[in-house]
LUMLO-238352 format. One record per residue (C-alpha): x, z, y. Coordinates in steps of 0.05 Angstrom, whole numbers, padded with zeros to 5 digits, always signed. Each point is the difference from the previous one (the first is absolute). Example, Ala and Ser with C-alpha at 12.3 -4.5 7.8 and 13.67 -1.06 7.14 Angstrom:
2
+00246+00156-00090+00027-00013+00069
END
This chain:
692
-00399+00105+01171-00022+00023-00069+00026+00069-00016+00004+00055-00044+00005+00072+00013-00004-00011+00076-00016+00062+00041-00001-00005+00079+00008+00058+00048-00054-00014+00038-00068-00047+00002-00038+00020+00069+00029+00029+00059-00033+00072-00010+00047+00011-00057+00068-00027+00019+00024+00070+00002-00016+00025-00062+00058+00017-00040+00022-00023-00069+00013+00076-00023-00063+00030+00027-00035+00053-00044-00063-00036+00002+00019-00070-00028-00046-00009-00048-00048+00011+00051+00029-00050+00053+00023-00043-00040-00083-00022+00004+00021-00025+00078+00051-00048-00028-00038-00063-00030+00068-00028-00027+00003+00071-00035-00071+00006-00022+00003-00071-00040+00083+00026-00030-00037+00055-00031-00061-00038-00022+00042-00051-00036+00032+00052-00036-00059+00027-00026-00014-00071-00021+00050-00012-00040-00005+00066-00034-00070-00016-00008-00010+00062+00030-00071+00004+00015-00002+00073+00035+00063-00024+00044-00040-00064+00024-00071+00043+00012+00037+00041+00042+00023-00048+00047-00076-00035-00002-00056+00002+00063-00065+00043-00005-00028-00065-00016+00044-00031-00059-00006+00086-00035-00076-00012+00008+00008-00067-00046+00052+00023-00046+00037+00048-00026+00070+00021-00036-00032+00008-00064-00035-00070-00002+00076-00027+00022+00038+00031-00055-00051-00031-00043-00001-00061+00019+00076-00005-00001+00001+00026-00077-00042-00053-00015+00025-00062+00034+00068+00030-00028-00034+00004-00070-00020-00068+00001+00066-00041+00026+00047+00055-00021+00025+00010+00077+00071+00036+00006+00010-00009+00067-00023-00015+00073+00033-00009+00053-00025-00010+00074+00038-00032+00055-00030+00003+00073+00015-00028+00068+00004+00050+00055-00037+00001+00065+00045+00046+00026+00020-00057+00053-00071+00009+00032+00017+00065+00025+00067-00020+00034+00009+00015+00074+00006-00058+00045+00040+00018+00064-00028-00070+00032-00075+00018-00011-00032+00059+00034-00065-00013-00041+00033+00010-00065-00017+00072-00003-00070-00007+00010-00004-00065-00049+00030+00057-00060-00039+00048+00021-00059-00047-00009+00013-00008-00072-00047+00027-00056+00009-00039-00060+00058-00039-00035+00007-00053-00062+00069+00003-00044+00004-00054-00042+00025+00024-00067+00022-00037-00054-00012+00030-00076+00060-00013-00049-00026+00027-00075+00031-00007-00068-00047-00001-00047-00003-00018-00078-00031-00076+00017+00065-00007+00054+00013-00001+00073-00065+00011+00039+00006-00009+00077-00050+00009+00050-00010+00001+00080-00050+00050+00031-00006+00044+00056+00001+00075+00017-00048+00015+00060+00011+00063+00042-00039+00035+00056+00003+00046+00049-00041+00061-00010-00018+00053+00054+00053+00039-00009+00042-00058+00010+00023-00007-00063+00011-00056-00044-00042-00016-00061-00008-00041-00060-00067-00041-00015-00001-00008-00063+00002-00072-00032-00019-00012-00082+00060-00050+00001+00044+00058-00002-00008+00001-00062+00004-00070-00022-00012-00068+00027-00077-00015+00004-00030+00062-00006-00051+00013+00046-00028+00066-00025+00044+00065-00033-00048-00004-00062+00025-00085-00012+00046-00005-00061+00042-00057-00022-00016-00036-00058+00054-00035-00041-00008-00051-00063+00060-00027-00025+00012-00063-00042+00055-00014-00044+00030+00064-00021+00000-00036-00079+00014-00078+00010+00052+00008+00050+00061-00029-00026+00073+00036+00015+00051-00038+00045+00065-00025-00044+00071+00010+00016+00049-00053-00001+00082-00002+00003+00035-00053+00052-00007-00055-00055-00078+00005-00005+00011+00032-00070-00040+00067-00016+00006+00063+00010-00064+00033-00009-00053-00049-00020-00071-00006-00027+00005-00014-00072-00028+00023-00070+00025+00047-00054-00022+00002-00074-00033+00063-00025+00004+00015-00081-00055+00033-00029-00057+00005-00052-00068-00032-00014-00027+00043-00047-00051-00042-00034+00066-00037-00029+00034+00056-00024+00010-00001-00086+00047+00065+00007+00002+00037+00058+00063+00054-00019+00038-00056-00031-00013-00046+00059+00022+00053+00051+00068+00010-00038+00020-00065-00001-00023-00016+00074+00035+00077+00019+00060-00027-00038+00008-00065+00044-00014+00040+00066+00046+00059-00012-00059+00052+00015-00046+00053-00036-00041-00034-00064-00047+00063+00020-00011-00024+00074-00014-00072-00027-00049+00033-00052-00038+00039+00055-00010-00062+00045-00030-00039-00057-00053+00048-00023-00012+00015+00076-00051-00072-00002-00025+00007-00062-00075+00006+00032+00015-00070+00031+00045-00028-00050+00007-00071+00033+00030+00025+00060+00069-00008+00009+00038+00072-00005+00060-00002+00049+00056+00037-00025+00062-00026+00034+00015-00051+00064+00065-00046-00008+00026-00044+00050-00016-00076-00026+00077-00008-00022+00000+00055-00044+00024-00020-00061-00038+00050-00045-00069-00035+00020+00022-00060-00055+00022+00057-00044-00060+00032-00003-00036-00068-00014+00050-00010-00049-00013+00066-00038-00058+00010-00056-00047+00035+00054-00075-00030-00008-00029+00041+00056+00043-00021+00048-00020-00028+00063+00050-00022+00061-00039-00009+00064+00033-00023+00066-00020+00028+00069+00021-00011+00070+00055+00045+00031+00058+00003+00040+00067-00031-00026+00072+00026+00026+00036-00074-00014+00062+00032+00011-00004+00057-00050+00057+00048+00004+00036-00033+00049-00046+00020+00062-00034+00057-00027+00020+00048+00058-00013-00044+00051-00068-00030-00009-00032+00062-00047-00055-00010-00033-00079+00015+00002-00034+00071-00033-00067+00029-00004-00012+00039+00064-00008+00077-00017-00040+00054+00037+00071+00013+00037+00004-00071+00021-00079-00001+00024+00021+00050+00051+00060-00028+00025-00033-00071+00003-00026-00030+00068-00049-00052-00016-00070+00003-00015+00006-00052-00064+00039+00044-00039-00030+00048-00060+00019+00026-00068+00037-00058-00037+00010-00041+00058+00075-00027-00007+00055+00014+00046+00079+00010-00001+00035+00068+00020+00071-00038+00021+00021-00061+00006-00018-00067+00034-00060+00008-00029-00018+00064+00036+00032-00024+00066-00050-00061+00013-00056+00034-00037-00046-00005+00066+00022-00085-00005-00007-00005-00075-00062+00042-00018-00048-00045+00052-00063+00008+00043-00058+00027-00018-00056-00039+00022-00046+00048+00045-00068+00005+00036-00004+00063+00049-00057+00014+00042-00026+00050+00047-00080+00019-00026-00025+00059+00022-00026+00065-00032-00053-00037-00032+00042-00046-00031-00027-00053+00057+00052-00066+00028+00031+00014+00057+00059-00039+00008+00041-00040-00047+00081+00023+00009+00036-00047-00045-00013-00043-00063+00055-00033-00037+00017-00037-00069+00044+00028-00043+00064-00033+00004+00060+00000-00066+00070+00033+00020+00056-00032+00030+00062-00030-00030+00050+00028+00016+00077-00039-00002+00062+00048+00002+00074-00028+00009+00016+00021-00067+00038-00039-00050-00019+00014-00066+00062-00041-00035+00038+00055+00047-00033+00049-00034+00016-00018-00057+00066-00012+00004+00016+00058+00031-00042+00046-00057+00030-00036-00053+00074+00014+00037-00019+00076+00004-00023+00004-00067-00013+00073-00029+00039+00028+00063-00043+00046+00044+00025-00033+00063-00036-00047+00060+00013-00064+00027-00032-00033+00073+00014-00076+00021-00013-00024+00074+00005-00066+00038+00041+00035+00061-00027-00042+00044-00073-00006-00011-00008+00077-00019-00039-00041-00066+00006+00057-00058+00024-00037-00063+00006+00047-00049-00022+00076-00011+00026+00016-00068-00007+00077-00039+00026+00023-00069-00020+00019-00052-00068-00039+00008-00064-00001-00041-00052-00057-00019-00059-00002+00050-00047-00026-00037-00003+00036-00061-00006+00066+00044-00057-00034+00047-00027-00007-00078+00016+00057-00027+00032-00037-00060+00037+00040-00047+00066-00024-00026+00071+00017-00023+00036-00014+00061-00058+00027+00043+00019+00066-00034+00066-00011+00019-00002-00005+00076-00053+00055+00000+00055+00053-00031+00055-00033+00046+00016+00063+00037+00036-00036+00062-00064-00028+00030-00038-00066-00022-00042+00001+00067+00054+00020+00042+00010-00053+00056+00070+00007+00014+00012-00050+00044-00035+00031+00058+00016+00080-00016+00051+00036+00047+00071+00008-00044+00065+00020+00017+00035-00060+00026+00068+00020-00012+00055-00047+00030-00044-00064+00013-00016+00047+00067+00060-00010+00024-00008-00065+00046-00056+00040+00027+00059+00049+00026+00044-00050+00022-00048-00029+00045-00027+00065+00029+00078+00013+00033+00007-00077+00015-00049+00001+00039+00014+00076+00032+00067-00021+00016+00028+00048-00048+00013-00042-00054+00057-00057+00014+00010-00035-00062+00073-00016+00006+00014+00067+00021+00038+00019-00060-00013+00076-00041+00059+00035-00021-00019+00036-00062+00038+00023-00058-00025+00024-00074-00057+00005-00038-00041+00050+00048+00001+00019+00067-00049+00056+00056+00007+00002+00064+00058+00053+00022-00014+00065+00022-00082-00025-00013-00026+00058-00030-00009-00030-00063+00020+00043-00042+00020-00035-00072-00048-00062+00010+00040-00063+00006-00018-00077+00006+00027-00040-00064+00016-00069-00008+00017-00044-00048+00071-00044+00022+00036+00059+00013+00066-00055+00010-00021-00026+00063+00016+00041+00065-00022-00049+00051-00064-00021+00006-00046-00039+00049-00059-00021-00012-00003-00065-00036+00042+00048-00053-00045+00061+00003-00055-00053-00016+00040-00035-00064+00019+00067-00029-00062+00037+00022+00042+00056+00023-00043+00062+00017+00043+00036+00035+00015-00058+00054-00075-00004+00011-00011+00076+00002+00056+00008+00051-00038-00063+00045-00070+00044-00002+00025+00061+00022+00033-00041+00060-00070-00022+00031-00036+00063-00034-00072+00017-00033-00037-00005+00065+00016-00073+00009-00013-00021-00079-00064+00038-00001-00011-00046+00067+00027-00065-00043-00046+00022-00061-00068-00014+00049+00028-00065+00023+00007-00018-00076-00066+00023-00018+00010+00053-00041-00064+00044+00000-00043-00062-00004-00032-00054-00035+00023-00062+00039-00062-00021-00006+00002-00026-00074-00070-00015-00023+00033+00035-00070+00007+00070+00006+00067+00027-00001+00025+00080+00005+00030+00006+00074+00079+00004-00004+00029+00066+00035+00069+00015+00020-00001+00085-00017-00050+00053-00025+00003+00034+00063+00053-00030+00054+00070-00013-00004+00006+00071+00013+00084-00001-00025+00063-00038+00007-00005+00000-00083-00061-00029-00006+00005-00057+00060+00075-00019-00038-00042+00002-00065-00059-00042+00033+00056-00065+00016+00011-00018-00062-00071+00007-00031+00007+00071-00026-00031+00064+00031-00079-00001+00005-00006-00071+00013-00045-00041-00040-00019-00070+00019-00047-00054-00049+00028-00067-00025-00047-00034+00045+00026+00037+00057+00064-00015-00022-00016-00071-00008-00032-00003+00070+00049+00031+00046+00063-00043-00027-00036-00056+00029+00026+00017+00067+00069-00017-00024-00022-00068-00013-00047-00014+00062+00049+00024+00049-00023+00073+00007-00075-00021-00011-00040+00037-00054-00048-00048-00027-00077+00021-00011-00005+00006-00076-00059-00033-00034-00045-00014-00062-00050-00046+00032+00024-00078+00002-00039-00013+00061+00038+00056+00038+00068-00013-00009+00048-00012+00046-00006+00065+00052+00054+00042+00026-00012+00073-00013+00056+00018+00061+00043-00033+00039+00071+00016+00026-00002+00058-00053+00071-00004+00012+00047-00056+00045+00023-00064-00037+00069+00018+00017-00014+00064-00054-00040-00042-00048+00053-00048-00006+00056+00053-00004-00042+00037-00063-00012-00069-00033+00074-00013-00006+00013+00058-00024-00046-00007-00055+00019-00062-00021+00073+00030-00007-00037+00048-00049-00011-00058-00053+00053-00050+00019+00059+00046+00001+00037+00016-00049-00001+00075+00009-00076-00005+00015-00038+00038-00042-00054-00059-00016+00061-00046-00002-00001-00040-00066+00051-00057-00023-00053-00035-00037-00079+00028+00026-00033-00051-00039-00029-00042+00059+00028-00043+00065-00034+00043+00054+00039+00034+00059-00038+00062+00002+00016+00062+00044-00017+00063-00019+00000+00070-00016+00005+00049-00062-00009+00072-00009-00006+00054-00054-00041+00058+00026+00014+00070-00032-00061+00040-00015+00025+00081-00005+00069-00014+00001+00040+00050+00039+00050-00057+00017-00040-00053+00030+00044-00060-00023-00013-00073+00002+00011-00066-00036+00027+00033-00060+00006-00037-00072+00014+00052-00044-00033+00060-00016-00029+00051+00047-00035+00072+00000-00071-00006+00026-00058-00053-00009+00017-00065+00038-00027-00056+00028+00029-00082+00010-00020-00031+00065+00021-00076+00020-00026-00037+00062+00027-00075+00000-00025-00054+00042+00029-00072+00005-00023+00006+00082-00054-00055-00012-00048+00000-00062+00006+00066-00025+00011+00075+00004+00005+00030-00066-00010+00083+00001+00009+00021-00076+00003+00072-00023+00015+00028-00076-00011+00065-00015+00055+00042-00038+00048-00066+00007+00065-00011+00049+00000-00055+00057+00042-00035-00043-00057-00017-00048-00049-00015+00048+00050-00043+00037+00001-00033-00065-00075-00012-00018-00007-00022+00073+00046-00054-00006-00042-00017-00063-00051-00018+00053+00033-00040+00047+00020-00038-00059-00066-00018-00021-00016-00024+00082+00045-00056-00011
END
């Protein structure tokens, strides 16, 4: 049995009565072999030479001391950048278990004077994970205390003396080809290509000031900066003096060529290209040079100042696969550099290709539909969990950002205070009424909500009688409907109906269901998104519970999480496993989160939202022929009366939401800041029209 942190209470019969709470615990623990190994392993993992040496036998202390062990750990750590060590051992406690049928068992136990513990050592290093097997050998000294016999391979595999060291040679650092990222159709998201650099060859310059002015005017930069770059290479007049890098498709390159600039030099270099440009900028990210802080964070031996990586996006999330693997020759040598053992010899390997589930055409479609609004859109296949689109606006041009290209449009998006690099599709936001189907599902599962039961609700506002709410009231939109069942509550988006249902099952129940719905988790998606939250610190009051029931209060959900969770309504209660990798599709995150009956009933009410003339998403001419189940929501921020689905102006900021599905091909979640849900419905219908 392999164990970790395993402590026995007996070893030989003489110590069976020792209490774990003895004041002489440290001394008496030496009588317990598993306890000795446990303490030794703890010191080993911490690379604590003093802690290890305290447990050595006398003969081991004559061979090695704590200072030598610490120095060896330090040298090995620097050579291969060891970040952590974990040691697992196999307990030998079974050797001391009493066998009532064996009369000689006690005598046999007392004759045991040495023990061998097989151990597995796992290391996280700058050249990847390392694992090897060795032993911890114990002997019983004259005081009946178990002591560790020193072995040099407790520092690293293959070492014979504490003065041995590792010798590492790596290859491929400058020659590895970064892997590329593709969408589901094989279209590039991040590929290796070329870019232009516009500059000057000093020996061809005829009038430096005039040429600098013409060059600067075309590119929209300062002529003084251009002139400084021209003169930088006076001592090497035949060199290309780089001024500005630009994507191959930048039309200004041709303008430069047509201009009267005798010293102009256009060079072409290899680099990263982002073919989908604005449409996938936040999703994919972009490479940039590593800085000192990045190197401190990095955990790979191949990085150095000037190495490139991304700080977010698919380029960052799949960095380990994309960057490739260094070639290595790892040897153990003695203190004089003489060869002892070759531990590994590997050739460098280029980075892997990453094939995603993203459909670039859908990305472009949604980006165009969102336009200049700040918002997000997510599209998922409800049966396979494939994330087909994850869009955020406003956006930016990643090729220009990667190259540091100056342009008027880059200045515009850099000045946009709405956050062009924000990934709104994975950020938790107030969901508003698109949360209501979850409240309905909880009530049905708990047996407190009968979908056919009619609640009598009068007027626009409500609070429970003698509820101690003061002047706090729940507001609804459709005040002329007095009899409300689940279907009416959903199609009218009636806040009072859902608040009353939540008060029936209570805050503790909602918190339990939030955990089942994946609040507080990342749902194992390859792309990180901020976990959703139900509340800041528990549903501590009835008013907070009531507000939460219709998606206000303190509840926050990301568009990705909303999209995934709606899959249970079209999958008979199962929540699909979301994925961005084409080879990982088809899994289930959780089966039977709600019953098939509950899922079907809620889905029917969502169809009413779109199909009933009184539904908040009803359109007589939606522009497409899809039959949609859907839910609208207008989340109000900082509004004292949290009203929902209001099309006219309201006090406070707002976020319009709309989740729609054809229950077969797509679940589409769209969110637009500063707009009511009615606007988002129309934008989503544009998307559905494009799908026909």
